[in-house]
C-alpha positions in Angstrom: -6.3 80.3 -2.4 -6.8 84.2 -4.3 -10.1 86.5 -4.5 -12.1 89.5 -5.6 -12.5 92.5 -3.4 -16.1 91.5 -3.1 -14.9 88.4 -1.3 -12.6 90.3 0.9 -15.4 92.6 2.0 -17.7 89.6 2.4 -15.7 88.6 5.5 -17.1 91.7 7.3 -20.5 91.7 5.6 -22.9 90.2 3.2 -20.7 91.3 0.3 -22.5 90.7 -2.9 -23.7 94.3 -2.6 -20.2 95.6 -2.0 -18.7 93.6 -4.8 -19.3 96.6 -7.1 -17.0 98.6 -4.8 -14.2 97.4 -7.0 -15.6 98.7 -10.3 -13.1 100.7 -12.4 -12.8 102.2 -15.8 -14.4 104.5 -18.3 -18.1 104.9 -18.3 -20.0 103.2 -21.1 -23.1 104.5 -22.8 -25.1 103.4 -19.7 -25.4 106.3 -17.4 -23.5 106.1 -14.1 -26.1 108.3 -12.4 -28.6 106.7 -10.1 -31.3 108.8 -11.8 -34.1 107.2 -13.7 -35.2 108.6 -17.0 -38.9 108.2 -16.0 -38.4 111.1 -13.5 -36.4 113.7 -15.4 -36.1 116.1 -12.6 -34.7 113.6 -10.1 -31.0 114.6 -9.8 -29.5 113.7 -6.4 -26.3 115.3 -5.3 -23.5 112.8 -4.8 -20.3 114.1 -3.0 -17.0 114.0 -4.9 -13.8 112.5 -3.5 -10.4 114.0 -3.3 -6.9 112.5 -3.5 -5.4 109.7 -5.5 -8.2 107.2 -5.2 -10.9 109.7 -6.2 -10.4 108.9 -9.9 -9.2 106.1 -12.1 -5.5 105.6 -12.5 -4.0 107.0 -15.7 -1.7 103.9 -16.1 -2.4 101.2 -18.7 -5.4 99.1 -17.8 -6.0 101.5 -14.8 -3.3 99.7 -12.9 -2.5 101.3 -9.5 0.3 103.8 -9.5 2.2 102.9 -6.4 4.5 105.9 -6.7 1.6 108.2 -5.9 0.2 106.3 -2.9 1.3 106.6 0.7 -0.1 105.2 3.9 -1.5 108.5 4.8 -3.9 108.2 1.8 -5.8 105.2 3.0 -8.0 106.4 5.9 -9.2 109.6 4.1 -9.9 107.6 1.0 -11.8 104.9 2.9 -13.9 107.5 4.7 -14.7 109.4 1.5 -15.4 106.2 -0.4 -17.9 105.0 2.2 -19.6 108.5 2.3 -19.9 108.5 -1.4 -21.4 105.0 -1.6 -23.8 105.8 1.3 -25.0 108.8 -0.7 -25.4 106.7 -3.9 -27.4 104.1 -2.0 -29.6 106.8 -0.4 -30.3 108.2 -3.9 -31.5 104.8 -5.0 -33.8 104.7 -2.0 -35.1 108.2 -2.5 -35.7 107.8 -6.2 -39.5 108.6 -6.8 -39.6 106.3 -9.8 -40.9 102.8 -9.4 -38.2 100.3 -8.6 -36.7 98.8 -11.8 -33.8 96.5 -12.5 -31.9 99.5 -13.9 -32.6 102.1 -11.3 -32.2 99.7 -8.3 -30.1 96.6 -9.1 -27.7 98.1 -11.7 -27.5 101.3 -9.8 -26.4 99.4 -6.7 -23.9 97.3 -8.7 -22.4 100.6 -9.9 -22.1 102.2 -6.5 -18.9 102.6 -4.5 -16.2 103.0 -7.1 -13.9 105.0 -5.0 -14.2 102.7 -2.1 -13.3 99.8 -4.4 -10.2 101.6 -5.6 -8.7 102.1 -2.2 -9.9 98.7 -0.7 -8.4 96.8 -3.6 -5.0 98.3 -3.2 -5.0 98.4 0.5 -6.0 94.8 1.1 -3.5 93.6 -1.5 -0.7 95.3 0.6 -1.9 93.9 3.9 -1.0 90.4 2.6 2.2 91.3 0.7 4.1 94.2 2.2 2.4 94.9 5.5 3.9 97.4 7.9 3.0 98.5 11.4 1.2 101.4 9.8 -0.8 99.2 7.5 -1.7 97.0 10.4 -2.9 99.9 12.4 -5.0 101.2 9.5 -6.5 97.7 9.1 -7.4 97.5 12.7 -9.1 100.9 12.5 -10.9 100.5 9.2 -12.1 96.9 9.3 -15.0 97.5 11.8 -15.9 100.7 10.0 -16.2 98.7 6.7 -18.3 96.2 8.5 -20.6 98.8 9.8 -20.7 100.5 6.3 -21.6 97.2 4.6 -24.3 96.5 7.2 -25.8 100.0 6.6 -26.4 98.9 3.0 -27.3 95.2 3.3 -29.5 95.7 6.3 -31.2 98.8 5.1 -35.0 98.1 5.1 -35.9 100.8 2.6 -33.3 99.6 0.1 -34.4 96.0 0.6 -38.0 97.1 -0.1 -36.9 98.3 -3.5 -34.8 95.2 -4.2 -37.6 93.0 -3.2 -40.1 94.8 -5.4 -37.8 94.2 -8.4 -37.3 90.6 -7.4 -41.0 89.9 -6.9 -41.7 91.4 -10.4 -38.9 89.5 -12.1 -41.2 87.2 -14.2 -42.6 90.3 -16.0 -39.1 91.6 -16.9 -37.0 91.1 -20.0 -33.6 90.2 -18.6 -30.5 88.4 -19.8 -29.3 85.3 -18.0 -26.6 87.5 -16.3 -29.2 90.1 -15.4 -31.3 87.5 -13.7 -28.3 86.1 -11.8 -27.3 89.5 -10.6 -30.9 90.1 -9.3 -31.0 86.7 -7.6 -27.6 87.3 -6.0 -28.5 90.8 -4.8 -31.8 89.6 -3.3 -30.3 86.4 -1.7 -27.3 88.3 -0.3 -29.5 90.8 1.4 -31.7 88.1 2.9 -28.6 86.2 4.0 -27.3 89.4 5.6 -30.5 89.8 7.6 -32.8 92.0 5.6 -35.9 89.9 6.7 -35.0 89.9 10.4 -36.7 92.1 12.9 -35.2 95.5 13.8 -33.8 94.2 17.0 -32.3 91.1 15.3 -30.7 93.3 12.7 -29.1 95.4 15.3 -27.7 92.2 16.9 -26.3 91.2 13.6 -24.6 94.6 13.1 -23.0 94.4 16.5 -21.8 90.8 15.9 -20.4 91.7 12.4 -18.4 94.7 13.9 -17.0 92.6 16.7 -16.1 89.7 14.3 -14.3 92.2 12.0 -12.1 93.4 14.9 -11.4 89.9 16.2 -10.6 88.3 12.8 -8.2 91.2 12.0 -6.5 90.7 15.3 -6.3 87.0 14.8 -4.6 87.4 11.4 -2.1 90.0 12.7 -1.3 87.9 15.8 -0.6 84.8 13.6 1.6 86.7 11.3 3.6 88.2 14.2 3.9 84.8 15.9 5.1 83.3 12.7 7.6 86.0 11.8 9.0 86.6 15.3 9.6 83.0 16.4 12.1 81.5 14.0 14.0 78.5 15.3 17.4 79.8 16.6 20.3 77.3 16.9 23.8 78.0 18.0 25.9 76.1 15.4 26.0 75.4 11.7 26.4 71.7 12.6 22.9 71.6 13.9 21.7 72.5 10.4 23.6 69.7 8.7 21.8 68.6 5.6 20.9 72.1 4.5 22.7 73.6 1.5 25.5 76.1 2.0 23.2 78.8 0.7 20.4 77.9 3.2 22.9 78.0 6.0 24.2 81.4 5.0 20.6 82.6 4.8 20.0 81.2 8.3 23.0 83.1 9.6 21.8 86.3 8.0 18.3 85.9 9.5 19.8 85.3 13.0 21.7 88.5 12.7 18.6 90.3 11.6 16.8 88.9 14.6 19.5 90.2 17.0 21.4 86.9 17.3 24.6 87.4 15.4 26.8 84.3 15.2 23.8 82.0 15.5 21.4 80.6 12.9 17.7 81.0 12.4 15.1 79.2 10.3 12.0 81.2 9.5 8.6 79.6 9.9 6.2 79.2 7.1 2.4 79.1 7.4 1.8 75.4 7.5 2.4 72.9 10.4 5.1 71.1 8.4 8.1 73.1 7.5 10.1 72.9 4.2 13.5 72.4 5.9 12.5 69.3 7.9 13.2 66.7 5.2 16.8 67.9 4.8 17.8 68.3 8.4 20.0 65.4 9.6 19.9 66.4 13.3 16.8 64.9 14.8 16.8 67.2 17.7 16.8 70.2 15.3 14.0 68.6 13.4 11.9 68.2 16.5 12.7 71.7 17.7 11.6 73.2 14.3 8.4 71.2 14.2 7.5 72.2 17.7 8.2 75.8 17.1 5.7 75.7 14.2 3.1 73.5 16.0 3.0 75.6 19.1 3.6 79.1 17.5 0.3 80.6 18.7 -1.2 78.2 21.3 0.1 79.9 24.4 3.3 77.9 24.8 5.0 81.2 24.4 2.6 83.4 26.4 3.2 86.4 24.2 1.4 84.6 21.3 -1.9 83.0 22.1 -4.9 83.1 19.7 -7.1 80.7 21.6 -9.3 83.3 23.3 -9.7 85.1 20.0 -10.7 82.1 18.0 -13.1 80.9 20.7 -14.9 84.3 20.6 -15.0 84.2 16.8 -16.6 80.7 16.8 -19.1 81.7 19.5 -20.1 84.9 17.6 -20.5 83.1 14.4 -22.7 80.4 16.0 -24.7 83.2 17.7 -25.2 84.9 14.4 -26.4 81.7 12.7 -28.9 81.2 15.4 -30.4 84.6 14.7 -31.2 83.3 11.2 -32.7 80.1 12.6 -29.8 78.0 11.5 -28.4 75.3 13.8 -24.7 76.3 13.3 -22.4 78.5 11.3 -21.7 75.9 8.6 -25.4 75.7 7.8 -25.6 79.4 7.6 -22.4 80.0 5.6 -22.9 77.3 2.9 -26.1 78.8 1.5 -24.4 79.7 -1.9 -21.9 76.8 -2.1 -21.9 74.1 -4.8 -22.3 71.5 -2.0 -25.0 73.6 -0.3 -25.1 71.7 3.1 -22.6 70.6 5.7 -23.9 67.0 5.5 -23.0 66.9 1.8 -19.5 68.1 2.4 -19.0 65.9 5.5 -20.3 62.8 3.7 -17.9 63.5 0.8 -14.9 63.7 3.1 -15.8 61.0 5.6 -16.1 58.3 2.9 -12.4 58.8 2.3 -11.4 58.3 5.9 -11.2 54.4 6.1 -8.8 54.1 3.2 -6.8 57.1 4.3 -6.4 55.7 7.8 -5.2 52.4 6.4 -2.7 54.3 4.1 -1.4 56.2 7.1 -0.7 53.0 9.0 0.9 51.3 6.1 3.2 54.3 5.3 4.1 54.7 9.0 5.2 51.0 9.0 7.4 51.6 5.9 9.0 54.7 7.5 9.7 52.8 10.8 11.4 50.1 8.7 13.5 52.7 7.0 14.5 54.2 10.4 15.4 50.8 11.8 17.5 50.1 8.6 19.5 53.2 9.4 20.0 52.1 13.0 17.5 54.4 14.6 16.0 53.3 17.9 12.7 55.2 17.6 9.4 55.3 15.8 8.5 57.9 13.3 7.2 61.2 14.5 5.8 64.1 12.5 9.2 65.8 12.4 10.7 62.6 11.0 7.9 61.8 8.5 9.0 63.7 5.4 12.7 63.0 5.8 12.1 59.2 5.8 9.2 59.4 3.3 11.7 61.1 0.9 14.2 58.3 1.6 11.7 55.6 0.9 10.5 57.5 -2.2 14.0 57.9 -3.4 14.7 54.2 -3.0 11.4 53.0 -4.4 11.3 55.4 -7.3 15.0 56.3 -7.5 14.0 60.0 -7.2 16.5 62.6 -6.0 14.6 65.7 -4.9 17.7 67.9 -4.8 18.8 66.8 -8.3 15.2 67.4 -9.5 15.3 71.0 -8.4 18.3 71.7 -10.6 15.9 71.5 -13.6 13.5 74.1 -12.1 14.8 77.6 -12.4 12.1 80.1 -11.5 12.0 82.4 -14.5 12.1 79.5 -16.9 9.3 77.8 -14.9 7.2 80.8 -15.4 8.0 81.9 -18.9 8.8 78.6 -20.6 6.4 76.5 -18.5 3.4 78.3 -17.2 3.2 80.8 -20.1 4.0 78.1 -22.7 1.1 76.1 -21.4 -1.2 79.1 -21.8 0.1 79.7 -25.3 -0.4 76.1 -26.5 -3.8 75.6 -24.7 -5.3 79.1 -25.2 -3.1 81.0 -27.7 -2.0 83.5 -25.1 1.3 85.4 -25.4 3.2 87.6 -22.8 5.4 90.6 -22.8 7.6 91.5 -19.9 7.5 95.2 -19.0 9.5 97.4 -16.6 7.7 100.7 -17.1 5.0 100.1 -14.5 5.5 100.8 -10.8 5.0 97.9 -8.4 4.5 97.6 -4.7 7.8 95.8 -4.2 11.0 95.5 -6.3 10.7 91.7 -6.6 7.3 91.9 -8.5 7.4 91.1 -12.2 4.9 92.6 -14.6 3.6 91.2 -18.0 1.1 92.4 -20.6 -1.1 89.4 -21.6 -2.3 89.1 -25.2 -5.1 87.0 -26.5 -4.9 84.6 -29.4 -5.9 87.3 -31.8 -3.2 89.6 -30.6 -5.5 91.9 -28.6 -4.5 93.0 -25.1 -6.2 91.1 -22.3 -4.7 92.8 -19.3 -1.8 92.9 -16.9 -0.2 90.1 -14.8 1.9 90.8 -11.7 4.0 88.0 -10.3 5.2 88.3 -6.7 7.2 85.1 -6.0 9.4 85.5 -3.0 9.0 85.0 0.7 9.6 88.0 3.0 8.7 88.9 6.6 6.1 91.5 5.5 4.1 88.9 3.5 1.7 86.4 4.9 2.4 82.7 4.1 0.9 80.7 1.3 0.1 81.5 -2.2 -2.9 83.3 -3.8 -4.3 85.3 -6.7 -6.4 88.4 -6.7 -7.2 91.4 -8.9 -6.4 95.1 -8.8 -8.9 95.6 -11.6 -11.7 93.1 -12.6 -13.1 92.5 -16.1 -16.4 94.3 -16.6 -18.3 95.1 -19.8 -20.3 97.6 -17.7 -17.2 99.7 -17.2 -15.2 98.6 -20.2 -12.4 97.3 -18.0 -9.9 94.5 -18.5 -8.3 92.5 -15.7 -5.2 93.5 -13.7 -4.3 90.3 -11.8 -1.6 89.4 -9.4 -0.2 86.0 -8.2 1.6 85.8 -4.9 3.9 82.9 -3.8 6.3 82.5 -0.9 9.4 80.9 -2.5 12.6 81.3 -0.3 14.7 83.7 -2.2 18.2 82.5 -3.3 21.2 84.4 -2.1 22.8 87.0 -4.3 24.5 85.3 -7.2 22.9 81.9 -6.6 20.5 80.4 -9.2 16.8 80.7 -8.2 15.9 77.1 -8.1 12.5 75.9 -6.8 11.1 72.7 -5.5 8.5 70.8 -7.6 5.9 71.8 -5.1 6.5 75.4 -5.9 6.4 74.6 -9.6 2.9 73.1 -9.2 1.9 76.1 -7.1 2.9 78.4 -9.9 0.8 76.5 -12.4 -2.1 76.5 -9.8 -2.1 80.2 -9.1 -1.9 81.0 -12.8 -5.0 78.8 -13.3 -6.7 81.3 -11.0 -5.3 84.1 -13.1 -6.7 82.5 -16.3 -10.1 82.3 -14.6 -9.8 86.1 -14.2 -8.3 86.9 -17.7 -11.0 84.9 -19.5 -13.9 86.5 -17.6 -16.5 87.7 -20.0 -19.2 89.3 -17.8 -21.1 92.6 -17.9 -21.3 92.8 -14.1 -18.1 92.8 -12.0 -19.8 91.0 -9.1 -20.3 87.9 -11.3 -17.0 88.2 -13.2 -14.1 85.7 -13.3 -13.4 84.2 -9.9 -16.5 85.6 -8.3 -17.8 82.0 -7.8 -18.7 79.8 -5.0 -16.0 79.0 -2.5 -16.2 75.3 -3.3 -15.8 75.9 -7.1 -13.2 78.6 -7.3 -10.2 76.3 -6.6 -11.3 73.9 -9.4 -10.0 75.8 -12.5 -6.7 76.5 -10.7 -6.2 72.9 -9.6 -6.8 71.5 -13.1 -4.0 73.6 -14.5 -1.5 71.8 -12.2 -1.8 68.8 -14.6 0.3 70.7 -17.2 3.3 71.0 -14.9 4.2 67.3 -15.7 2.7 67.1 -19.2 5.6 65.9 -21.3 5.4 68.6 -23.9 5.3 71.4 -21.4 7.8 69.9 -19.0 10.4 69.4 -21.8 10.0 73.1 -22.7 10.8 74.5 -19.3 12.5 71.8 -17.2 16.1 72.4 -18.2 19.2 72.0 -16.1 20.3 75.4 -14.8 24.0 74.8 -15.7 24.0 72.5 -18.7 20.6 73.4 -20.3 19.9 69.7 -20.6 16.2 68.9 -20.7 14.9 66.9 -17.8 15.2 63.2 -18.6 11.9 61.5 -19.3 12.6 58.8 -16.8 12.8 61.4 -14.1 9.4 62.7 -15.3 8.0 59.2 -15.1 9.4 58.8 -11.6 7.7 62.1 -10.5 4.4 60.9 -11.8 4.8 57.4 -10.2 5.9 58.9 -6.9 3.0 61.3 -6.7 0.8 58.6 -5.2 3.3 57.9 -2.4 3.0 59.6 1.0 -0.7 60.3 0.6 -1.2 59.3 4.2 0.5 62.6 5.1 0.0 64.8 2.1 -3.7 64.1 1.8 -4.3 63.3 5.5 -3.2 66.7 6.8 -5.6 68.4 4.4 -8.5 66.1 5.2 -7.9 66.7 8.9 -7.8 70.5 8.5 -11.0 70.4 6.5 -12.8 68.3 9.0 -11.4 70.4 11.9 -12.8 73.5 10.2 -16.2 71.8 9.9 -16.1 70.8 13.6 -15.6 74.5 14.6 -18.3 75.6 12.1 -20.8 72.9 13.3 -21.0 74.1 16.9 -24.4 75.3 18.1 -24.6 78.6 19.9 -24.7 76.9 23.2 -21.8 74.5 22.4 -19.7 77.4 21.1 -20.4 79.6 24.2 -19.2 76.8 26.4 -15.7 76.8 24.9 -14.7 80.0 26.7 -11.2 79.4 27.9 -7.9 78.7 26.2 -7.7 75.3 27.8 -11.1 74.4 26.4 -10.1 75.4 22.9 -7.1 73.1 23.1 -9.3 70.3 24.5 -12.0 70.8 21.8 -9.4 70.7 19.0 -7.9 67.5 20.4 -11.3 65.9 20.9 -12.4 66.8 17.4 -9.3 65.4 15.8 -9.5 62.2 17.7 -13.1 61.6 16.5 -11.9 61.5 12.9 -10.3 58.1 13.2 -7.1 59.1 11.6 -3.5 58.9 12.9 -3.5 62.5 14.2 -0.4 62.2 16.4 1.7 61.0 13.4 -0.1 63.3 10.9 -1.3 66.6 12.5 -3.6 68.8 10.5 -2.1 71.1 7.9 -3.1 74.0 10.2 -3.9 73.9 13.9 -6.8 76.0 15.0 -4.5 78.5 16.5 -2.9 79.5 13.2 -5.7 78.5 10.8 -5.9 81.8 9.0 -8.1 80.4 6.3 -11.0 80.1 8.7 -10.4 82.5 11.6 -8.7 85.5 9.9 -10.0 88.5 8.1 -10.5 87.7 5.3 -11.8 84.3 6.3 -13.4 83.1 3.2 -12.8 79.5 3.9 -14.7 79.2 7.2 -17.0 76.2 6.8 -15.3 75.9 3.5 -11.8 74.4 3.7 -13.3 71.2 2.4 -13.4 73.1 -0.9 -9.9 72.1 -1.7 -11.0 68.4 -1.6 -14.3 69.0 -3.4 -12.7 70.9 -6.2 -9.9 68.3 -6.5 -12.7 65.8 -7.3 -13.7 68.1 -10.2 -10.1 68.7 -11.1 -9.1 65.1 -11.4 -12.2 64.2 -13.4 -11.4 67.1 -15.7 -7.8 65.9 -16.1 -9.1 62.6 -17.3 -11.3 64.4 -19.8 -8.4 66.3 -21.2 -6.2 63.2 -21.5 -9.0 61.2 -23.0 -9.6 64.0 -25.6 -6.1 64.6 -26.8 -4.4 66.6 -24.0 -2.7 69.9 -24.7 -4.6 71.2 -27.8 -6.2 74.5 -28.7 -9.5 72.8 -29.3 -9.5 71.4 -25.7 -8.4 74.8 -24.3 -11.0 76.8 -26.2 -13.7 74.3 -25.1 -12.6 74.7 -21.4 -12.5 78.5 -21.8 -15.9 78.6 -23.3 -17.7 76.3 -20.9 -15.9 77.1 -17.6 -13.2 79.8 -17.5 -15.3 82.5 -19.2 -18.5 81.9 -17.2 -17.7 83.5 -13.9 -20.5 83.1 -11.4 -23.4 83.3 -13.9 -24.8 79.8 -13.8 -25.3 76.6 -11.8 -21.9 74.9 -11.2 -23.1 71.3 -11.8 -24.5 72.5 -15.1 -21.3 74.3 -15.9 -19.3 71.1 -15.3 -21.7 69.1 -17.4 -21.4 71.5 -20.3 -17.6 70.9 -20.2 -17.4 67.2 -19.5 -20.7 66.0 -20.9 -21.7 64.4 -17.6 -21.8 65.0 -13.9 -18.5 64.7 -11.9 -17.1 61.4 -10.8 -14.9 61.0 -7.7 -13.1 57.9 -8.9 -10.2 59.7 -10.7 -9.4 61.6 -7.5 -9.3 58.5 -5.5 -7.1 56.8 -8.0 -4.7 59.8 -8.2 -4.4 59.7 -4.4 -3.8 56.0 -4.3 -7.0 55.5 -2.2 -9.0 53.0 -4.3 -7.3 50.1 -2.6 -6.4 49.8 1.0 -5.9 47.1 3.6 -8.5 44.5 4.4 -11.2 46.2 2.4 -10.9 49.5 4.2 -11.4 51.5 1.0 -14.4 49.6 -0.3 -16.7 52.5 0.6 -14.9 54.9 -1.6 -14.0 52.7 -4.6 -17.2 52.9 -6.5 -17.0 56.5 -7.6 -20.3 57.5 -6.1 -20.9 61.1 -5.0 -23.3 62.1 -2.2 -26.8 62.5 -3.6 -27.2 65.8 -5.3 -30.6 66.7 -3.8 -29.8 69.8 -1.9 -30.3 73.3 -3.2 -32.2 72.3 -6.3 
């Protein structure tokens, strides 16, 4: 799910004020001093940094020069960056001039440039090429960043100036973006605790520091548990069904893990594992699933995150109580599109009856398929996808393996994703090899706008490796900002298993869609058109940011795009249209699992986030964590033993790690899918892949960043408020057995009364 440095730092603080830490670039005609022209003799001394991160990169677009950065640079740069920003903030406080938008809000936005440079690079590497040294730095620096952020957001003297500007806003001449920056700055300080008592602010600071340490440890433990516990089997026969290349890779991994002569399958981040559908040996399937399911729950005593996550949940609930909120979800959702937990829960729970019915129906189909093959057992989670694929193949005559032969990675990117961007928005791309990258597998492109002007740089990091956390995401090395005159430098990260040397790099259709999805995030960043970096591009609400990326998945199967990139890796033959039709028809099948595991994860997240301080404090042992998770899932009314959540609590990095931007927010993937599916309908109703449609979407959504109300933004695009019906239709959930889906078939959203 990708993000700005502001959002990374927001996991240890109220980060709107630190969002400016990632500002880069040449100064404009607006002074970068915190002085005010009304007091000519006020000229505070700001310390200067040393080392690589003290100044902007001299590479194109200010891209990081990884050849000049070592692990030894990070701690000194972080320390200097914090000291410089602290001096800049103190200069704002000490300014004898009356507080103004310019000398307070803009000055704050412009503070912390060195800190931004180092943090942006460092946190990129923690997720992509982490080492023991980087982990140690992360452990050391995270609580310091938390304390630093608190020293700004919880500074009473600074808030006094911010509040003075905010209270006088009606008398000021401001642009819409100015007003939004002021509103966000004020709201984020209040949300951080600026209006609490001195004693309460000290409590918040202590909680934030401890949370930073715990969430960092959680993330590192999950990564280690995932990387260090591959499934080891003794013979190649146990891996029957995998390709020869996959079996060779398993042998190589086993040797790497100190088990020569054996075979190892690495775990990926989700509960389900990509090898499960192909494995013919049921015992191997079960063993692989269980290795994933139990990776961090204490089954192996060396890896147990339950105590960590219980402490995180309790501290969050305690922090919420200090603000007078009943739970963490109510506190965390203050700036979301949905606004309140009830809105998000109502939205999800109305889908449960139809989803439960679909799960039961699909399980019956799979059991029939098992029986037809002579199996004397009922479907279990480790069987589900194998037999779902068989039913899908029979019902839709779809061969997943044959389909992959049309999806060669470089062609998917350049002739698919980039072609879509050209036809819809007029963009073009030029591969370049002159810029250093943080890993040899990273590809770099210059991006050009429709008028031929340079828009920025795009880094593509596609392959799985042990030093990379699981999943896929987008983020920036440099954000667009008119204030600094900067253009975006953006990276996409995927986790595609890398083909053996000499083998074609084929990818599953899931990874094809993921490539389109993550580049949708990139487009959101490239089309940013904001003065202030903290409002730029993907700096939007958590339950809006996934929407522009999801809607771009639609073009992966759009006939014109598909025919341009989906060509057989050996023959060059274009994918047959009947196969495309089958892909589209089959997309509604297996929603009981595909959609169910996501709904369960989102509802599980909300259960943890809805605990009161007293309830959370009572979950204080590993056993109680396990019991709470089980109880919470059982309450959902779904078939949780057949369809476990996409992430169990014990490896749910989205909500318990640092960064943990999705705590009380995993529902966002469902909420934004509603916006996405409704937008797909708009595109298709208005002519599909055209420059006119692309330019309209760019103008109304992709270029707006976080500068306006999200419902208003959607209405500017679609001409109306969003409708849930297209999502339910796409998921095959508008029907159902015995009327189970009636409650979700009318397209009604929860009433939009909150936050207005």
